[in-house]
Structures are given as C-alpha cells and as structure tokens.
C-alpha positions in Angstrom: 95.9 101.7 111.8 92.1 101.0 111.8 91.8 97.5 110.6 88.0 97.5 110.9 87.2 100.2 108.3 90.2 99.6 106.0 90.3 96.9 103.3 93.2 94.4 103.7 94.2 95.0 100.0 94.6 98.7 100.7 96.5 98.1 103.9 98.9 95.7 102.3 99.5 98.1 99.3 100.1 101.0 101.8 102.7 99.0 103.7 104.4 97.9 100.5 104.4 101.5 99.3 106.0 102.7 102.5 108.7 100.0 102.4 109.5 100.8 98.7 109.6 104.5 99.3 111.9 104.0 102.2 114.3 101.9 100.1 114.1 103.6 96.7 112.9 107.1 97.5 109.7 108.8 96.5 111.0 109.9 93.1 112.0 106.4 91.9 108.8 105.0 93.4 106.9 107.5 91.2 109.0 106.3 88.2 107.8 102.7 88.9 104.2 103.9 89.0 104.7 105.7 85.7 105.9 102.4 84.2 102.7 100.8 85.4 100.5 103.5 83.9 102.4 103.4 80.6 102.0 99.6 80.4 98.3 99.6 81.2 97.6 102.2 78.6 96.5 104.9 81.0 93.8 102.6 82.5 94.5 103.8 86.0 91.7 101.7 87.6 93.7 98.6 86.7 96.6 99.9 88.8 94.7 98.8 91.9 95.1 95.2 90.9 98.9 95.4 90.7 100.6 94.0 93.7 102.4 96.6 95.8 102.1 99.4 93.3 99.0 101.5 93.7 97.3 103.5 96.3 99.7 106.5 95.9 98.1 109.9 96.3 98.7 110.8 92.7 97.1 107.7 91.3 94.1 108.0 93.6 93.5 111.5 92.1 94.0 110.2 88.6 91.6 107.3 89.1 88.9 109.5 90.4 89.4 112.0 87.5 89.3 109.3 84.8 86.2 107.7 86.5 84.4 111.0 86.2 84.3 111.7 89.9 84.7 115.2 91.2 86.6 115.5 94.4 84.8 118.6 95.6 82.9 121.5 94.1 84.9 124.6 93.5 84.5 127.2 96.2 85.6 130.4 94.4 84.3 133.9 94.4 84.3 134.1 90.6 80.7 133.0 90.2 79.2 130.6 87.7 81.5 131.7 84.8 84.7 130.5 86.6 83.1 127.2 87.4 82.0 126.7 83.8 85.5 127.5 82.7 86.9 124.7 85.0 84.6 122.0 83.6 86.4 119.9 81.0 85.2 116.9 79.0 86.4 113.5 80.4 88.3 112.6 77.1 90.2 115.9 77.3 90.9 115.4 81.0 92.4 112.0 80.2 94.7 113.5 77.7 95.9 116.1 80.2 96.6 113.4 82.8 98.6 111.4 80.2 100.7 114.5 79.4 101.3 115.3 83.0 102.3 111.8 84.3 106.0 111.2 83.9 107.0 114.8 83.3 106.5 118.2 84.9 104.5 120.6 82.8 103.0 124.0 83.4 99.5 125.0 82.4 100.8 126.8 79.4 103.0 123.9 78.3 100.0 121.6 78.5 97.9 124.0 76.5 100.6 124.1 73.8 101.0 120.3 73.7 97.2 119.8 73.2 97.3 122.4 70.4 100.1 120.6 68.7 98.3 117.2 68.8 95.0 118.1 67.2 94.5 121.8 67.5 92.6 121.7 70.8 92.1 125.2 72.1 92.2 125.8 75.8 93.3 128.8 77.9 95.9 128.7 80.7 93.1 129.5 83.1 91.0 126.5 82.1 93.9 124.1 82.5 94.9 125.6 85.8 91.3 125.4 87.1 91.2 121.7 86.0 94.5 120.9 87.7 93.4 122.5 90.9 90.1 120.7 90.9 91.7 117.3 90.2 94.4 117.8 92.9 97.2 117.6 90.4 98.4 121.2 90.7 101.4 120.4 92.9 102.6 117.4 91.0 106.3 117.5 90.2 108.3 115.2 88.0 111.2 113.1 89.2 114.4 115.0 89.7 116.4 111.9 88.5 115.8 112.6 84.9 118.5 112.8 82.2 119.5 116.1 80.8 117.9 116.6 77.4 120.3 115.9 74.6 120.0 117.4 71.2 118.8 114.4 69.2 119.2 113.9 65.4 116.3 114.8 63.2 113.9 111.9 62.5 114.7 112.0 58.8 118.4 111.3 59.6 117.5 108.3 61.7 116.1 106.3 58.7 112.7 105.0 57.7 110.1 104.7 60.4 108.4 101.4 61.0 106.1 100.3 63.8 107.8 96.9 63.9 111.3 98.0 64.7 111.3 96.7 68.3 110.7 93.2 67.1 114.4 93.2 65.9 115.4 93.1 69.6 114.6 89.4 69.4 117.2 88.6 66.7 120.2 88.3 69.2 118.0 86.0 71.4 117.1 83.9 68.3 120.8 83.5 67.4 121.6 82.5 71.0 118.9 79.7 70.7 120.7 78.3 67.6 118.4 79.8 65.0 121.1 80.5 62.5 122.6 77.0 62.8 119.4 75.0 62.2 117.4 77.1 59.7 119.7 76.3 56.7 118.6 72.7 57.0 115.2 73.7 55.5 116.7 75.6 52.6 114.9 74.6 49.4 115.2 77.8 47.5 115.1 77.5 43.8 118.0 78.9 41.7 115.9 81.7 40.3 113.8 82.4 43.3 113.1 86.0 44.1 113.1 85.6 47.9 116.0 84.2 49.9 115.5 81.4 52.4 116.2 83.6 55.5 113.8 86.3 54.3 111.0 83.7 54.1 111.8 82.3 57.6 112.2 85.8 59.1 108.8 86.8 57.6 107.2 83.8 59.4 109.0 84.3 62.7 108.6 88.1 62.9 105.1 88.0 61.6 104.2 85.6 64.5 106.0 88.0 66.9 103.9 90.8 65.5 100.7 88.9 66.6 99.7 87.1 63.4 98.4 83.7 64.4 98.3 82.2 60.8 100.3 82.6 57.7 97.6 84.3 55.8 97.4 87.0 58.5 100.6 88.5 57.2 98.5 90.4 54.6 97.2 92.4 57.6 100.7 93.8 58.2 101.6 97.3 57.0 103.4 96.2 53.9 106.1 98.9 53.5 106.9 99.2 57.2 107.2 95.4 57.7 109.5 95.1 54.6 111.6 98.0 56.0 112.0 96.0 59.2 113.1 93.0 57.2 115.7 95.1 55.4 114.0 94.5 52.0 111.8 96.3 49.5 109.0 93.7 49.8 108.4 90.4 51.5 106.7 87.0 50.6 103.0 86.8 51.0 100.9 83.9 52.2 100.8 82.0 48.9 104.6 82.0 48.6 105.1 81.0 52.3 102.6 78.1 52.0 104.2 77.0 48.7 107.7 77.2 50.3 106.6 75.0 53.3 105.0 72.6 50.8 108.3 72.3 48.9 110.0 71.4 52.2 107.4 68.6 52.8 107.8 67.4 49.2 111.6 67.1 49.7 110.9 65.1 52.9 108.5 62.9 50.9 111.0 62.3 48.2 113.6 61.3 50.8 111.0 58.9 52.3 110.5 57.3 48.8 114.2 57.0 48.3 114.5 54.9 51.5 116.1 57.5 53.8 115.5 56.7 57.5 113.0 59.0 59.1 115.5 60.4 61.6 117.7 61.6 58.7 114.9 63.3 56.6 114.7 67.0 56.4 111.7 67.7 58.7 112.7 65.2 61.4 116.3 66.3 61.4 115.4 70.0 61.6 113.0 69.3 64.5 115.5 67.2 66.4 118.4 69.6 66.0 116.1 72.6 66.9 115.0 70.9 70.1 118.6 70.1 70.9 119.6 73.7 70.4 116.7 75.0 72.6 117.6 72.5 75.3 121.2 73.4 75.2 120.3 77.1 75.6 118.2 76.3 78.7 121.4 75.2 80.5 122.6 72.2 82.4 120.0 70.2 84.3 117.0 71.3 82.3 116.1 67.8 81.5 116.6 66.1 84.8 113.1 66.7 86.0 110.3 67.1 83.5 106.5 67.2 83.2 104.6 65.5 80.4 101.1 66.1 79.1 98.9 66.0 76.0 96.7 68.5 74.4 94.1 67.8 71.8 94.0 70.0 68.6 90.7 69.8 66.8 91.0 70.2 63.0 88.1 71.6 61.0 87.6 70.8 57.3 87.5 73.7 54.9 84.3 72.7 53.2 80.9 72.3 54.8 80.3 68.8 56.1 76.7 69.2 57.3 73.8 71.3 56.4 70.9 72.1 58.7 68.0 74.5 58.7 70.2 77.0 60.5 72.7 77.0 57.6 76.0 75.3 56.7 78.4 74.6 59.5 81.7 73.0 60.1 82.0 69.9 62.2 85.1 68.6 63.9 85.9 65.3 62.2 89.7 65.1 62.8 92.1 65.8 65.6 95.8 65.7 66.5 97.4 65.1 69.9 100.3 67.4 70.9 102.7 65.9 73.4 104.7 68.5 75.3 107.6 68.2 77.8 108.3 71.1 80.2 111.4 71.4 82.4 110.7 71.3 86.1 114.2 72.4 87.0 113.7 75.6 84.9 110.0 76.2 85.4 108.1 76.9 82.3 110.9 76.1 79.9 109.6 74.1 76.9 111.9 71.3 75.8 110.3 69.0 73.2 107.0 68.4 71.5 105.5 65.9 69.1 102.3 65.8 67.0 100.6 62.4 67.0 97.3 61.2 65.5 94.1 61.7 67.4 93.7 58.1 68.6 97.0 58.2 70.5 97.0 58.3 74.3 99.7 59.5 76.7 99.9 56.0 78.2 101.5 54.5 75.1 104.0 57.3 74.6 105.4 58.1 78.0 108.6 56.1 77.5 109.0 57.5 73.9 108.6 61.1 75.2 111.2 60.6 77.9 113.7 59.2 75.3 113.0 62.3 73.2 113.9 64.6 76.1 117.0 62.6 76.9 118.1 62.8 73.2 117.5 66.6 73.1 119.2 67.4 76.4 121.9 64.7 76.5 121.0 64.1 80.2 119.2 61.2 81.8 115.7 62.1 83.0 115.6 61.4 86.8 112.0 62.4 87.6 108.8 62.6 85.5 105.5 64.1 86.5 102.3 63.2 84.5 98.6 63.7 84.9 96.1 60.9 85.6 95.8 60.5 81.8 98.9 58.4 81.9 97.7 56.3 84.9 97.9 52.6 84.2 99.4 49.5 85.8 101.6 48.9 82.7 103.2 52.4 83.0 103.8 52.0 86.7 105.4 48.5 86.2 107.6 49.9 83.4 109.1 52.5 85.9 109.1 50.4 89.0 112.7 49.9 90.2 114.2 51.9 87.2 116.6 54.8 87.4 113.8 57.2 86.3 111.2 58.1 88.9 107.5 58.6 88.0 104.9 60.6 89.9 101.3 60.4 88.6 98.0 61.4 90.0 95.8 58.4 90.8 92.9 57.4 88.7 89.3 56.8 89.9 89.1 53.1 90.6 86.8 51.4 93.0 89.5 49.6 94.9 91.7 52.7 95.3 88.8 54.8 96.4 87.9 52.3 99.1 91.5 52.0 100.3 91.9 55.8 100.5 88.7 56.2 102.4 89.7 53.5 104.9 93.0 55.3 106.0 92.6 56.4 109.6 93.0 60.0 110.6 96.0 59.1 112.8 98.1 58.2 109.8 98.1 61.7 108.3 100.7 64.3 109.1 100.9 68.0 108.4 101.7 68.8 104.8 101.3 72.2 103.1 100.7 75.5 104.8 99.2 78.8 103.4 99.7 82.3 104.6 96.6 84.3 105.6 95.7 87.5 107.4 93.9 87.5 110.7 91.2 90.0 111.6 93.8 92.1 113.4 96.0 92.2 110.3 98.7 89.8 111.5 100.1 87.4 108.9 100.0 83.8 110.1 100.4 80.3 108.6 97.4 78.0 108.3 97.5 74.3 107.6 96.2 73.6 104.1 96.7 69.8 103.5 97.6 66.7 105.4 99.6 63.8 104.0 99.6 60.0 104.5 102.5 58.0 103.0 101.4 54.4 102.3 104.3 52.2 101.1 102.4 49.4 99.4 98.7 50.3 98.9 96.5 48.1 96.6 95.4 50.3 93.8 93.3 48.1 91.4 91.4 44.9 91.3 94.4 42.9 90.1 96.1 43.5 93.4 99.0 45.7 92.2 100.8 47.5 95.0 102.9 50.7 94.9 103.8 53.6 97.0 100.8 56.0 97.4 100.6 59.4 98.9 97.2 60.5 100.0 96.5 64.2 100.2 93.6 65.4 102.4 92.2 68.9 102.2 91.8 70.2 105.8 88.8 72.4 104.9 86.5 69.9 103.4 88.1 66.5 104.1 88.4 65.6 100.3 91.1 63.1 99.6 93.2 62.6 96.5 96.0 60.1 95.8 99.2 60.1 93.8 101.5 57.2 93.0 105.3 57.2 93.0 107.5 54.5 91.5 111.2 54.3 90.5 114.3 54.7 92.6 114.5 58.6 92.5 110.8 58.8 93.6 111.4 56.4 96.5 114.1 58.7 97.8 111.8 61.7 98.0 109.5 62.5 100.9 105.7 62.7 100.5 105.8 66.5 100.7 108.5 66.7 98.0 106.5 64.5 95.7 103.4 66.7 96.2 105.3 69.9 95.6 106.8 68.4 92.4 103.4 67.4 91.0 101.9 70.8 91.9 104.3 72.3 89.3 102.7 70.4 86.5 100.5 73.4 85.9 103.4 74.8 83.8 102.4 72.4 81.0 98.8 73.7 81.1 100.1 77.3 81.0 102.3 76.4 78.0 99.2 75.0 76.1 97.2 78.1 77.0 99.9 80.5 75.7 100.3 78.3 72.7 96.7 78.7 71.8 97.0 82.5 72.1 100.0 82.4 69.7 98.1 80.2 67.2 99.8 76.9 67.7 96.5 75.1 67.3 95.9 76.6 63.9 95.8 74.0 61.1 98.2 75.2 58.4 97.8 72.4 55.9 98.6 68.8 55.4 97.2 65.8 53.5 94.4 64.0 55.4 93.7 60.4 54.6 91.3 57.8 55.9 92.3 54.3 57.2 91.3 51.6 59.6 92.4 51.4 63.2 92.8 47.6 63.0 92.2 44.5 60.9 88.8 42.8 60.6 88.2 40.5 63.6 88.3 36.8 62.9 85.9 34.2 64.2 88.1 33.2 67.1 88.4 36.8 68.2 84.6 37.3 67.9 84.1 34.6 70.6 86.3 36.6 73.0 84.5 39.8 72.1 81.2 38.2 72.9 82.5 37.1 76.3 83.8 40.6 76.9 80.4 42.2 76.0 78.6 40.0 78.5 81.1 41.0 81.2 80.6 44.7 80.4 76.8 44.3 80.5 77.1 42.7 84.0 79.4 45.6 85.1 77.0 48.1 83.7 74.2 46.6 85.8 76.4 46.6 88.9 77.2 50.3 88.3 73.5 51.1 88.1 72.9 49.3 91.4 75.9 51.1 93.0 74.4 54.4 92.1 71.1 53.4 93.7 72.8 52.3 96.9 74.7 55.6 97.2 71.5 57.6 96.7 69.8 55.5 99.4 72.6 56.1 101.9 72.3 59.8 101.3 68.5 59.7 101.8 69.1 57.8 105.0 71.4 60.6 106.3 74.6 58.6 106.1 76.3 60.9 103.5 76.5 64.6 103.1 75.6 66.3 99.8 79.1 67.1 98.9 80.3 63.5 99.5 77.3 62.2 97.5 78.2 64.4 94.5 81.8 63.2 94.5 80.7 59.5 94.6 78.1 60.0 91.8 80.7 61.8 89.7 83.0 58.8 89.9 80.2 56.3 89.3 78.9 58.0 86.2 82.4 58.5 84.8 83.0 54.7 85.1 79.6 54.0 83.6 80.5 56.2 80.6 83.7 54.2 80.0 81.9 50.9 80.4 79.3 52.0 77.8 82.0 53.1 75.4 83.9 49.8 75.7 80.6 47.9 75.4 79.6 49.8 72.2 83.1 49.1 70.7 82.9 45.4 71.4 79.4 45.2 69.8 80.7 47.1 66.8 83.6 44.7 66.3 81.3 41.7 66.6 79.0 43.3 63.9 82.0 44.0 61.7 83.2 40.4 61.9 79.7 38.9 61.2 78.3 41.4 58.6 81.4 43.1 57.2 80.1 46.6 58.0 82.9 48.7 59.4 81.8 50.7 62.5 82.6 54.4 62.5 84.7 54.0 65.7 87.2 51.9 63.7 87.7 54.5 61.0 90.9 56.4 61.6 91.9 59.8 60.1 95.6 60.1 59.4 96.9 63.7 59.1 100.3 64.6 57.6 101.7 66.6 60.5 105.0 67.7 58.9 103.9 71.2 57.9 102.3 71.8 61.3 105.5 70.5 63.0 107.5 73.1 61.2 105.3 75.9 62.2 105.1 74.7 65.8 108.9 74.7 65.9 109.0 78.2 64.6 106.6 79.2 67.4 108.9 77.6 70.0 111.8 79.7 68.7 110.1 83.1 68.6 108.2 82.6 71.9 111.4 81.7 73.7 113.4 84.5 72.1 110.7 87.1 73.1 110.7 85.7 76.6 114.5 85.9 76.9 114.4 89.5 75.5 111.9 90.6 78.2 114.0 88.9 80.9 117.0 90.9 79.8 115.0 94.1 79.8 113.8 93.3 83.4 117.4 92.7 84.5 118.5 96.0 83.0 115.7 97.8 84.8 116.7 96.2 88.1 120.4 97.2 87.6 119.4 100.8 86.8 117.2 101.1 89.9 119.9 99.5 92.1 122.7 101.8 90.8 120.5 104.9 91.3 119.5 103.9 94.8 123.2 103.2 95.7 124.2 106.6 94.2 121.6 108.3 96.4 123.2 106.8 99.5 126.7 108.1 98.7 127.8 105.5 96.2 129.2 103.1 98.8 127.0 100.7 100.8 127.7 97.6 102.8 127.3 94.1 101.2 124.3 93.2 103.4 122.5 96.5 102.6 123.2 96.1 98.9 121.7 92.6 99.0 118.6 94.0 100.7 118.2 96.7 98.1 118.6 94.2 95.3 116.0 92.0 96.8 113.4 94.8 97.2 114.1 96.0 93.7 113.8 92.5 92.3 110.4 92.1 94.0 109.1 95.4 92.8 110.2 95.0 89.2 108.9 91.4 89.1 105.4 92.6 90.3 105.1 95.0 87.3 102.4 94.0 84.7 104.9 92.5 82.2 102.1 91.2 80.0 100.8 94.7 79.2 104.4 96.1 79.3 105.5 93.7 76.5 102.6 94.7 74.3 103.4 98.4 74.7 107.1 97.7 74.2 106.8 95.8 71.0 104.3 98.4 69.6 106.7 101.3 70.2 108.2 101.5 66.8 111.4 103.2 65.6 113.6 104.0 62.6 115.8 101.7 60.5 118.7 102.7 58.4 121.0 100.4 56.4 124.6 101.6 55.8 125.8 99.6 52.7 129.4 100.8 53.2 129.9 99.6 56.8 127.3 96.8 56.5 125.6 98.0 59.6 121.8 98.1 60.1 121.0 100.9 62.5 117.8 100.4 64.6 116.8 103.5 66.6 113.8 103.0 68.9 111.4 105.8 69.7 111.9 107.5 73.1 109.9 106.0 75.9 107.7 108.0 78.1 108.6 106.5 81.5 112.2 107.4 82.4 112.8 103.9 83.9 111.8 102.1 80.7 114.0 104.5 78.7 117.0 103.8 81.0 116.4 100.0 80.8 116.1 100.0 77.0 119.3 102.0 76.7 121.1 99.5 78.8 119.6 96.7 76.8 120.7 98.2 73.5 124.3 98.5 74.8 124.2 94.8 75.8 122.8 93.7 72.5 125.4 95.8 70.6 128.2 93.8 72.3 126.7 90.6 70.8 127.0 91.9 67.2 124.0 90.1 66.0 123.6 89.6 62.2 120.5 90.3 60.1 120.2 88.4 56.9 118.8 90.8 54.2 118.3 90.4 50.5 121.5 92.4 49.7 123.7 90.5 52.2 124.3 90.3 55.9 124.2 93.4 58.1 125.4 93.8 61.7 122.6 95.1 63.9 123.3 98.2 66.0 120.6 99.3 68.5 120.0 102.7 70.0 117.2 104.7 71.7 116.1 108.1 70.7 116.9 110.6 73.5 113.9 111.7 75.6 112.5 115.2 74.9 113.1 117.8 77.5 110.9 117.3 80.6 
C-alpha cells in the first residue's frame, strides 16, 4: 500500500471495509451502506465522514454523480446525438440513484418508476446510457432479500398518519413508570372534554415530534396527529396551558392549607418520577454521579427597552438548572432541580446528593463536579466522609504557585493516545503526566488536601484537581482523572436539552424581592473595612500584571505562558471589582436608604417549568431506549444471517468475534440522522373496538436491514402488550411493518 499518496482516512476506511466484508460478506456490507444512505437522506458526500462505512466502489460512483462530476466522456460511434441522449439533469440523476440503491432495477423499471412518481418521460436508452456513464450498470441488489409477500391494501390498514412511528415509544414510557406517576397530576374537571391522559400524551408526543414549545403544537397536521392519539381531535395550546395552570393552582391551594412541600402535587410528582426513572436505570446508577449547573435566561414578553434601532427584549431574569448524571451508566439523567438565578452550585452540592440518594435508594459513593463548586467549605464537608468528591481546582494564587513549583521528577506517565505514524503503523503516544501530592496547600488560609496535577506533554500546561473523602482516597490518580473526564456527559445533556426546548419559558409568576435585609450601622463598619482591603488587593493585582508583562519583555516568559498568567490575573481582578462594587452598594444602602440594583432579586415560580422539564426527561429517555432496542434488533439480525451463511453452526469463539464486529459496525452508523428518518416514516392506525386493539402498521422501509430490525422490534413490543389510553377507553397496541415491495 502506498502510504505517501493515500490519505490516512481512506486507508483506514479501506481496511475497515475489507475486515467487515470478510466477516459479513459483500452483500450484507452493501446493506449497511444502504442504511447509511437512507439515514443521510441520499447526501452521499456525508458518507465519507462515517467511520468505517464509506469508500466502497458503489458509493464512490454515486458521490461523483451527485457532485456533478463525469467519470469519462462517452466514446461511442453514435455521434453527438447519442451523447446528447445520455446527458441527464443532476436532479433527475439523483432520483435514479435513489431508486437504484437498495434494489435491483432494470432500465425499463427505472423508467416506469419515474413515470409513476411525477410523469417524467425517459426512454430505456437514455437510462441505460446514464447508468453506463455513471458506472452503475452492473450494480446488483443483495441476494439476502425477503420474498415479496402479498400485502394488504393500504385502505385496509387504517388511516394514514406521519406520526405513527412515535407510538413505538409508548412501551418504553410505560417501562419508565409513566402510567404510574401521571395520574398524580389529574385535575380534570367533571365535564371536561379531554381526558387527563390525552392532554399528557399530546404534550409528550408533541415534544417527540420536534415541537419545542406548547404553542408549537398548532404546527402539527391536526387530523393525522389526532389519529395517532386515537381521537377525533386533541387539545390546543390554550387548553394545555390552562391545564398546567390548574395543576399549579392546586399546588398553591395545598400550600395555603399548610401541606408540607414534599407532599404537594408538583413536588410529589417530580419526586416519584425521578424515582421511577432511576429505578428503570438499574442498580448502581446512583453510586457515582456528576453534578453541574446550567443557567436558563428568561426574557420578558413585553419590550423593556427602546432604542433608535427599535424595541428589543433584554434578559432581566434567570433560573439555574441543577442536573445529576450517572457515571456508572454514562449519559443517564437521574435528577434535576430549578433554582433561582442567584443560587450557586457551592451551596447546593450536599442537597443535590441527597436528592440523588432519595431517588435511587443508594448511597452516593463518588461525586464529580466542575470548578464552579470549588471552595474550602465544600471540601471540608466531604473530607473524611463516606462520599468521595473530585473537583477541578480553582485559579488561586497560592495553588498556582504550588503547582508551578512541582519538580519534573515527581510526575509519572498518565494518559496515552493512539496515533498513526508516517508508515501507517498504529502506536500509543504519551498524552499527560500526573503528580499525586497528598497534602498540598491550596489557598491563603493554609488548607491542605490531596491534589492531582495533570501536565500536558505537548505544551507543558498544568491543571489540578482535588480529591477528598474516603472513596476518593482509595482511588489512584489516573482513576480520578478518568472519572472527571466523564463529566462531559453533563454538558452533553444540557446541549441536547436545549435542542429539545428545555430552556423555553412556559409560564410562571415572576415577583421582585430583596436578596437580604438592609445593613445596620455595625455591619457598615465591617463593610468599610472590607472595601479598603479590596481596594488594596485591586492595586496589588494591577502591580502583578505589570510585573508579569515586564518578565515577558525581559525574555523570561513565553507568549503562551504570559497569556495564561494574564488570563488568571484579569479573572481575579474582575471578581475583586465585583466584590468591591457590592460592598460600596451596601454601604450606600445603609447610609442613604437607596437599594442597589445588585440586591434586587427576581423570584420565578418554577412549578410549571418543572412539570414540562419532567415530561421532557420521560420522552427523551423513552426515545433513547427505543433506538437502543432497534440497534439491538439490527445486530441480532446481522449475526443470525452471518451465522446462517456459515452453515448455521459456529464455534463459541468465532461467534463472539462476529458479534463484536457487528456491534462495532452498527454502533458506527449515523444514529442521529437515522432516528430522524425513522420517526418521520409514517404508517397506518386502525382501532378495533371489539377486540380493543389498536393496530399500528409502519410503512415499509427502503433498506432491507432497517426493515428486518423493525420487524423484530415490533415482535418484541407486541410481547409487552402496551396500552394506549384513548378517549373511548384503553386499547392494546399491536405493531407491524408493511411488507417490502418486490425488489
């Protein structure tokens, strides 16, 4: 192999393709590629970015055709007329490729299909010339295709709706405890038109259909969405908002009656829902967790400022969402809470841990937090306890000096990364080095704790993390670093939550209050002393910046090191100025009675947003579980077909090898795009009032592998006998897939 003229990505994909074709066979490898193309919506150029699944000869041809590239000029004896006949518009060429991929069609069949779609007229000769020019003339479909079965007419299948596939999430919702906890919110009036479950199903399945706010459900196709819910019509945004408001009113009435907060309707529903989700995650989900906060900015509905550029909305209020994610089951959301905008993670770490323990019924052994929770008080609270805490260190002068003074000999090899050398060989390269210091001084008060210093081998940058608590003391430095690396799951959860609309303000009373009482004369004296100290620290910070710049000008520091130091200095100065301004404002308040703006607190009623956030947790986890089941069904189908090709009997070691390769190949598929195509597939729904069965028939899927996996998934879900609550009673869901047309 020529490693000089070949890109590494192409070489890796070629080797991966050879290995998969050797294990699965060329036909099933083609089926995998058809799944990729189907998921990406025929954007073949994106196939190159999929790990291990591109670079086949067919997809190279398709990519060039769709990009408008001609492989070669026709060299025929027919003259210019035959060349003109072979030239086809790019849009038409794309449609021909989409028809061809996944099935074996002749030129005449392609011509007939195009005519059936929109009346396009082409001759067999034009299609044949195009296939020959594009290099697709010899393409044959997989021979592992099911025999075509005479399917029922579409009219007999029921009423068509594009939202039918969303009903696949109902069994997963029931497994998460959805049916058990939702009746807690039932505030339906005796003469109400809509039932409680119809309203809740409208919210959940509307979110599943991609609607980020309640008023977006007006964008749904009304009759088709109602058919999916098993009803003639469904509640609109005004009814849904009014229903959530009635739940909040009942909670407020219970508060006025003296009912403890934990026993009120919203808090009880949230607590039992989080317990149900944690129970569904399995044992050990709450032993190791990550905690973090996310700020949700709220915008007022009316204009709060007017400039020459027009009226604009300004952020004047905010909420803080605290989220706990399981480290034992990576990415599994456990609990959340919505706090007011002036709440920090430092003051709520212990409360968040108690919430996780209450939801899971297990003691939390290890907690990972960001530097937003770094403080001596938090470290002292966990020091010597049965719960370990690992936190990234803050930027303090003392710690920075101690970290820089650690000699090189103290560090040992830490993390490694895999790279490719110029000759193509895969080797491991040292990425970070670690120094484990048992009792390092971390602040000016002389507090000591175990500190792990991480040094980047490439640029020498050093970062520190602290570990306290008995479980953390038993772990090695490398284990602590690996544990904290996984905290990215919390950031991923926040990112996905924003995409689902969890940051959308759905209503709630907003009031104004004071953060504290007016300072008295004795406190004012202490504030004046604090202001003088802050002024002195501010001058020292300015002098420190000048010294650092002078050292850089003298050649003692490199530019990168200078930028790191200046960043820390200016960050500390910003905090000093904020504290100084707050102290001056409190002094002015005590002397003149003028309340500073920094002491005005916005209090937001979070109960309505809490309900919607809990609904989002249910439907997101149900959809994720459904896709996991589909992926498992696809893996089982591939493994069984591969074993059947080898005679039906293989040794245990060979079977494990096949399962491992299939699992890697299926996992590398673009499941983000596949989920979009899957839930947009559509199908037919028919309710049988006599047998109380709701038949859900999904449209046939183009790729054979997706069809096979969905048929297996339907068989599995039918064994669960999930129930759909409709307006005329409960119906048992029965799933099926429409047979694929003849290939």
